[in-house]
Structures are given as C-alpha cells and as structure tokens.
N, C-alpha and C positions, 0 to 999 in steps of 0.2 A: 609163213608170215606170223611171227609171234610177238614182235615188238615194232612199234612205229615210233621213230624218233622225229620229234617236231623241231621246226626251226625256232630261233629265238623270238621271232616276230609273229609266230602263229597266234591267231586271235581265237576268242571263244567261239566265234562263228565258224572258223575253220575246224576246230575240235568237234563242234556239234555235227558238222557235215561228215566228218570221218566216222564218228560214232554211229550216225544214221546209216552210213554205207555198210559198216560191219554188221549192224543189226539186221540189215536187209539180207545178209548171207547167213543169218541164224547164229551170229557170234555176239559176244559181249565184250565190253571195253572196260579196262581199269586204268584210270588216269593217275600217273605219278608225277608230281611236280618236284623235280630235283633242283639243286642249286644252280646248275648250268643248263640243263635241258629238261623239257617235259616229255615224258614217254607215255605211250598208250600200250598197255598189255592186252593182247588179243586172247580172249578166253573162249575155249571151245575147240572143236576138231578143225584145226587150221590146215590139216593135210588136204582138205577138200578145195582149198583155194588154189586156183590155177595160176600159172605164170602170168597170163594176160591180166587176170584180176589183181594180182600183186603189183604189176606194172601200173595198173590204173590207179592204185592207191598212191604209188610214187608220184603220179602226175597231179595229185590234189595239192592245192595251195596250202602251205604250212607244213608239208611233209619233207623232211630232210633225208630220211633213209628208212628202209624196211629191213628187219633182221629176222633170222631164224634162230631159235634156241634149240640146241640138240638135246639138252637134258629134258626128261619128261616133266620135271617140275619147273614151272616158268616164273610165277609170281614170287616164289621163295628164292629164286636164284640171284646171284650177284650180277649176272648179265642184265637182268631186268632192273635192279636197283643197286648201284655201286655203294651208296652211303649206307651206314649201319642204321637199322630201324631203331628208333628210340620210343619207348612206350611210357606214357605219363599216367600215373594213377594217384590222385589226391596229393599232388605235390612231390611224389616219389618218381624217380626216373629209372627205368630198367633199360640198359643198353648204353648208358652214358659212362662218365668217368667213375662214378661211385658204384662200388659193388654192393648190391642190395642183398640183405640176409632175411630169409623167410624162416621163422622159427615157431615151434609149437608142438603139441602132442600129436601122435598118430591119429587118435580118435578123441572127439569131445565126449567126455565121460559124465561130467556134471558141471553145474554153473560155478561152484566154488573153485574147483580145480582149474577151470578155464580162465577165470579172472586172475587167479594167483599166477599162473604161468605167463599170461599175457603181460602182467605188470613186471614180472622178473625179466623176461626177454627184452621188453622195451627199455628197461633200465640198463641192460647190457649192450644196447645198440642195435637191436633188430629193427628192421624197417617194415616188416609185414608179420601178421599173425596167421598161423595155419592150424587146421584141425579138420578131421574127417567127421562129417555128420552122416554120410552114406558110405558104408565101408564095403568095398569089394573083397571078400575074403575067400580063400581057397576052399575052406570048409563051410557048408551051409549052416552048420551048427555053431559057428563062431559068432562073436558079437558083430552085428551088422550096422551099428550106429544108431543115433537117437533121432535121425531124420530132421524134420523142421525144428523140433525142440533144440537140437544141437546147433542149428543155424542161428537160432535166436540168441543162444549163449555166445556164439562167435560175434554176432553183431553188437551185443552188449559189451563184450570185451573190447571191440573196436572203438565204440563210443567212449569207453573209459580211458583207453590208452592213445587213441588217434592212429593206431596201426590198421592199415587196410587189410581186408580178409581174403585169404586164399583157401578155397575148399573144393573138394572133388565132386563132380557130377557123374552118375552112372547111367541114368535113364533120361531120354529126351522129355519124358513126361514130367520130370522134375525141374525143367528149365525155368519156368516162370518163378517158382519159389527160390531157385538159385539166384536168379537175377535180382530178386528183392533183397537178398542178404549178403551177397558176395561182391568183391571188387575184382577178383581174378578167378575165373573158372578153370579148375584143373581137370584135365583128361588123363586118367591113370594109365599105367603101362598095359593093363589088360584090355583097355578100350582104345588103344592107339589106332586100331584098324576097325573100329566100330563106325563104319562110314556114315550111317544114318545119324549117329550122335555128332560126328564131325560136321556134317552139313547143317545140322540144327544150330550148333554154336557158331557156325560161320555166318548165320543170318542175324546174330545179335551184336550189339555194339558194346561188347565187354571183352577185355583181354583174356586170352586163353593160354594156359600153361600146359603144353603138350609133352607128356613124358614118353620116353622111348620105350617101345614094346620089349617084352621079355627076350625075344630073339630077333629083333628087327635090325635090318641093315640101315645104314645112314640114308641110303636112297629111299627105302620104304618109309622111314621116319619123315623125310622131307616131302614125300608124296602125301602122307597123312596131313602134314601142314598145308599142302596145296589144296586139299579138300576143303579145309576151313577157309582159306584165302579166296578160293574160287567163288565163294558165296558173298564176298565183300568184306569180311572181317580180316583186316591185315595185322591185327594186334596179337601176334602169335609169339609165345616164348617157348623155346625148346629146352627140355630138361633131361639131361643124361642122368640115369638112375641105376646103371649097371645092367648088364645083359647076362643071359644064362650060358655058361660054358661048362667044360668038364671039371673045373676047379670046385672043390667043396669046402675049402678052408674059410671062404667068405660066402655070404648069402648070395651075392651075384659077383660078377667081375666088372668093376667100375672102369669104364672105357674112357679114360681122360684124353686119349688121343682124338676122341670125337670132337673135343672142344676146338683145337686148331683146325681140324679138317672142316668143321662146320663154318668156322670163321672165313675160310677160303671159298666155300660153296654157297653160303647164304648170307643175307643181310640181317636175318632175324637174331635177336638176342639169345644167348645160350647160358643156362644156369646148370648147376650140378647138385645132385642129391646124394651126398656121401653116406647118409644114414641107411638108405635102402641099398646102396651100392655094396656096402661091406657087411651090414647086419650085426655088427658088434661095436658097442659104444667106444671101446678102447682104440678102435681103428678110425673112428669118424674124424677126429681132429687132424691127424696127419694127412688124410685124404682131402679134407677141406682145404688145408694149406696148399696141397699139390694142385687142387682145382683152381685156386686163385692164381698160382704161378703159371698155370696153363692158359690163362686168359678168360676164365669164366666171368660172366657179367653178374653172377649172383650165386647164392647158396641156399639150399633148402635143408634145414637141420631139425631133427626131431628132439624136442626137449620135454622132459616130464619131471615133476617134483618128487615122484616116488615110482621109479621104473619097475620096482619089484611087484607093485600092485597094478601096473598098467593093464588095461584090458586087451591091448594089442601092441606088439613091437617094443616092449619094454627093454629088451636086450640091446637095442640099437639106439636108445634114447639117452641123451646127455642130461645130467642133473643141472639145474640152473647155475650152480657155481662152476661146473666144468664148461658150460656154454660161455659164461662170462670170461673165463680164462682164455678160451679159444678166440673170442672176439678181440681180446687184447693182443694175442699172438699173431693174429692175421694182419694187423696194421702194418708192421714193417715189410711183410711180404707184398701187400698191396702197393705200398710206396715203391718197392723195388721194380714193379712192373708198370709204374706210372698211373696207379689207380688210388682211390680212396675207399675207406670202408667205415 
C-alpha cells in the first residue's frame, strides 16, 4: 500500500482520519492535490501492512482505491504524480514552458568579478545566477571557495540584477547560512549519496538542485531525490551533468538520453549541465542545444569573463560574448520543441 486514491468528495475530516490511521501504523502521509484526484502517498516500510489492514483502509469513507508502487522510489514516481512538478522561485518557473538558464562562474572569486558576470549573463537572457562559495575539489590543495564571503557577493549580485541565486552546499552544518543567502540549494555530484545531507535539505523549505553522481544509475539518482522528498521537501530539480565512462575525450560522458528517460519515470523537472558534461568550452554550445532538443527544462552553464585566470574550471567556461551567442541560437531550437527561452 503505497498510494491511497481519494474520491472526489473526500472531506478534510476523511483525510485527517486516514492520516491518523497511517500514523498509528508508524507511517507518514504526503498529500498531493491533483487536478482530478487527491492522492495520499504512504511513506515508510509499507511491506509491513497486511492484506487485512489494506482492506480496512479501502473501507474508509473517502477512499476510492489503494495502490502499490513497485519502484523503490515512490514520491518521485509518475505513478504517484502524473502532472509535471512546477517549481516557482521569485517569479521564475522551473518545469513550465520556458526553459530556464542558470549561468555564472564555477567559483565566486571576488566581488567585482561576480557583479560583472551577473550583469552580463542577465543582459543575455539568463534567469538565475550561479557560483560556488564552498567548492568540493578533488585535491585538498585546490581553491576551496570563499565561504560566507562568497555567499554575500552572490546575494549582492542577485539584488543588483534580480536573478535568484543557485549555489552548492557541502556540509549540513552550513545549511543555516546557505538558507540565508541562496534561492536554490545545489547538491553536487560528489554528494548525491550523502544521505545525511539529503535528509537535512529535505527538512527545509527551499528548492534543491540535485546533480547526478559521477557513476550513478538513474535509479540511484531518483532514490537520492526520494531521500529529500521523504522529509517533506518536494521541490527537487534533477540535473544531468555527465557520468564517468571509459571515454577520455571529454571530461565526462553527458547522458542526454537520461532526459527523456526521466520524463517518463518522474514528474520532477530535469535540467542539464553541459559545462561539466564535456569539460571543454568549444563543446558546451552544441551539447546545450542538444539538451534543449531532448526536452530539458533548463540549462546550467558556466560563464567567466577571463577563463584563463579562473581559479577553477576555466577550460569549460564560456566568455560572456559566447554565452550571448548561444542564448540567441537556442531560441529557434526551443520553439521547434514547443518551448520558450
């Protein structure tokens, strides 16, 4: 018993009674109000529910049907919610008709640079500004980010341009300061299965951008999303950023087939990060165009005014003029698939 389908005339009193029944069995309920039906997602170990107990739920006033979901991820599945999830952030909608573009440097290096890039990507049509204040680097000796100082620069750039902020969290202990400065919290590829971190962001009322792990399957990725959603935060955005394969010509192998696959399996919005996917600036634009054609709800693109001097990932960063050209070239592709950009 994973989903309880309610009748059209189910009252608040009926729903309260069902929830109380589930809680008595040590389970939790997530209520989803759809356009045609209201569903109750049953959260917890539903394998303990006996057939008699399941039939007892069927007998409750307001219950139309009780269903089992075979997939291990429930809240993220299309079975639980048929309609696409739409996430609204400061007037911007992720998961709607408009393809949202998140742009900015890999790392926040200084205030002047951050302000300059934010102004330029805004003028080219970007919807969000991004930048890393806490940097998860492979080498402990590499630049690790400016921390809260970097977050303050992002927030100031946001106030100047009106672009909401996307930035990465690495440690649950930084959650309070992250909530203060960010509009979307990013979980990086290396932390996709940091389950403590996933549970912590699941308890906050802030959209979460969940990147695919370095070698994660789509099932593992959706299970990571389930961790967040199981704590009550349904505002999860999935980000394909390339996976590790035997190929060495690109930084990672950008799995664009994941976009239509996810569209079939989950109601969550899906965006693509071609910058980390290929690792070479000359390949970012064609893969961004391919991502739009594949059905992505958004793009995450690294932009830097002087990539040669960037403290991290300069080789995959577009200069502002190249980003502006890409934004123009994306428009006819978006129109061809019935979207706007």
